[in-house]
C-alpha positions in Angstrom: 104.6 -1.6 67.0 103.4 -0.1 70.3 99.8 -0.4 71.4 99.0 1.9 74.3 95.9 1.0 76.4 94.8 3.5 79.1 91.8 3.8 81.3 90.6 3.8 85.0 90.6 0.8 87.3 88.0 -1.8 86.4 87.7 -0.8 82.8 89.3 -4.0 81.7 92.8 -2.8 80.8 94.9 -5.7 82.2 92.7 -8.5 80.9 92.3 -6.9 77.5 95.9 -6.0 77.1 97.1 -9.5 78.2 94.7 -11.2 75.8 95.5 -8.9 72.9 99.3 -9.4 73.4 98.8 -13.1 73.4 96.7 -13.0 70.2 99.2 -10.8 68.4 102.3 -12.4 69.7 103.4 -9.1 71.3 105.0 -8.5 74.6 102.7 -7.4 77.4 103.8 -4.7 79.8 101.7 -3.8 82.8 103.0 -0.4 84.0 100.7 -0.5 87.0 102.5 -3.5 88.3 105.7 -1.4 88.3 104.1 1.1 90.7 102.7 -1.7 92.8 106.1 -3.4 93.0 107.7 -0.1 94.2 105.0 0.3 96.8 105.6 -3.2 98.1 109.3 -2.6 98.3 108.8 0.8 100.0 106.6 -0.9 102.7 109.2 -3.7 103.1 112.1 -1.2 103.5 110.1 1.3 105.6 110.4 4.2 103.1 107.8 6.9 103.9 105.1 6.9 101.3 104.8 10.7 101.5 108.5 11.2 100.6 108.6 11.5 96.9 112.4 12.0 96.7 113.1 8.9 98.7 110.7 6.9 96.7 112.1 8.2 93.4 115.6 7.2 94.6 114.3 3.7 95.5 112.7 3.3 92.1 116.0 4.3 90.4 118.1 2.0 92.6 115.8 -1.0 92.2 114.3 -1.1 88.7 111.3 -3.4 88.1 111.8 -6.2 85.6 109.5 -8.8 84.0 109.7 -12.4 83.0 106.5 -13.2 81.1 103.7 -12.4 83.6 106.1 -12.4 86.6 107.1 -9.2 88.2 110.5 -8.8 90.0 112.0 -6.1 92.2 115.1 -6.2 94.4 115.7 -9.8 93.1 112.3 -11.0 94.4 109.2 -12.3 92.6 106.4 -10.1 93.9 103.8 -11.1 91.3 101.3 -12.3 93.9 102.1 -9.8 96.7 101.5 -6.7 94.7 97.9 -7.7 94.1 97.0 -7.8 97.8 94.4 -5.3 99.1 97.0 -3.4 101.2 98.8 -2.5 98.0 95.5 -1.6 96.2 94.7 1.0 98.9 98.0 2.9 98.8 99.6 2.4 95.4 98.1 5.7 94.1 99.8 7.5 97.0 103.2 6.3 95.7 102.4 6.7 92.0 101.3 10.4 92.4 104.8 11.6 93.2 106.5 13.4 90.2 109.9 12.0 91.3 108.5 8.4 91.0 106.7 8.9 87.8 109.8 10.4 86.1 111.9 7.4 87.0 109.1 4.9 86.0 108.5 6.6 82.6 112.2 6.3 81.7 112.0 2.6 82.6 108.7 2.0 80.8 110.0 3.6 77.6 113.1 1.5 77.9 111.1 -1.7 78.2 108.8 -0.5 75.4 111.7 -0.4 72.9 112.3 -4.2 72.9 110.0 -5.0 70.0 106.3 -5.1 69.5 104.4 -4.5 72.7 101.0 -3.9 74.3 101.5 -1.4 77.1 98.7 -0.7 79.6 98.3 1.6 82.5 97.6 5.3 83.0 99.0 8.2 80.9 100.6 5.7 78.5 99.2 7.3 75.3 99.7 10.9 76.6 103.1 10.8 78.4 104.9 7.4 78.4 104.4 6.5 74.7 102.9 9.6 73.0 104.1 8.2 69.6 102.4 4.8 70.1 101.1 3.4 66.8 97.7 2.6 68.3 96.1 4.3 71.3 93.0 3.0 73.1 91.2 4.5 76.1 88.9 2.0 77.8 86.0 3.2 79.9 83.0 1.5 81.7 80.3 2.8 83.9 81.0 2.9 87.7 78.6 0.1 88.6 80.2 -2.3 86.2 83.7 -1.4 87.2 82.8 -2.0 90.8 81.3 -5.4 89.9 84.5 -6.4 88.1 86.6 -5.4 91.1 84.4 -7.5 93.4 84.9 -10.5 91.0 88.7 -9.9 91.3 88.7 -9.3 95.1 85.9 -11.6 96.4 87.4 -11.4 99.9 86.5 -7.7 100.2 82.9 -6.4 100.5 81.2 -4.7 97.5 80.6 -1.4 99.4 84.3 -1.2 100.5 85.5 -1.9 97.0 83.2 0.7 95.5 84.5 3.3 98.0 88.1 2.3 97.2 87.4 2.6 93.5 85.9 6.1 93.9 89.0 7.2 96.0 91.4 5.8 93.4 89.6 7.7 90.7 90.0 10.9 92.7 93.7 10.2 93.4 94.4 9.2 89.8 92.4 12.0 88.1 95.5 13.7 86.8 96.6 10.6 84.9 93.2 9.6 83.7 93.1 11.6 80.5 92.7 10.1 77.1 95.2 11.1 74.4 93.5 13.3 71.7 94.2 10.6 69.1 93.1 7.6 71.2 90.1 5.5 70.3 87.7 5.3 73.2 85.9 2.0 73.8 83.2 1.6 76.3 83.6 -1.9 77.7 80.5 -1.9 80.0 78.4 -4.2 77.8 81.2 -5.9 75.8 83.0 -9.2 76.4 86.8 -9.4 76.6 86.9 -10.9 73.2 84.7 -8.2 71.7 87.0 -5.5 73.1 90.1 -7.3 71.9 88.5 -7.8 68.4 88.0 -4.1 68.1 91.5 -3.2 69.1 93.0 -5.9 66.8 91.2 -4.3 63.9 92.8 -1.0 64.8 96.2 -2.7 64.9 95.7 -4.4 61.5 94.5 -1.2 59.9 97.5 0.6 61.3 99.9 -2.1 60.0 98.2 -2.1 56.6 97.4 -5.8 56.8 
């Protein structure tokens, strides 16, 4: 079974997806980490971030892999490095290239075929896994999303993070569309467990248990 979880930054995708996967015994696949890893490698190798063809070739040549929660590219564990603010600010510039998204979608679908999985990111239910058994689109109001980002990035000022969040929304707008058959959940006033409970009920209903 594939559970697809979409939504904008700060809506709770990663924490919810990781918790749900652990509860269900499913694999967890963070597609956003794949774009982050490619961004890290592009910076490391000096590949121009405006060159979609070169970035697509790099993604094809250096596929991202996972071992549990660890993320690897080019033989290196980049789990910590890809969460740094410098990656936050530019990952959308890399992910927007069609050449990059095409390569990543193939890889994501490949990884998604290895048994039951919870897959989170952007355009998962619409493009990457349109046949996912359960599709969820998480939303939250802008103030709450900004507050969560401050909690995740305490070293960055609240105003700067709010601006970064707004700019990311603008850059990611094309990928922030809910699938027509997705269940939308507003996480603004819900705890992580409450969100996971709701999605788990969708999974159980879909599986007939």
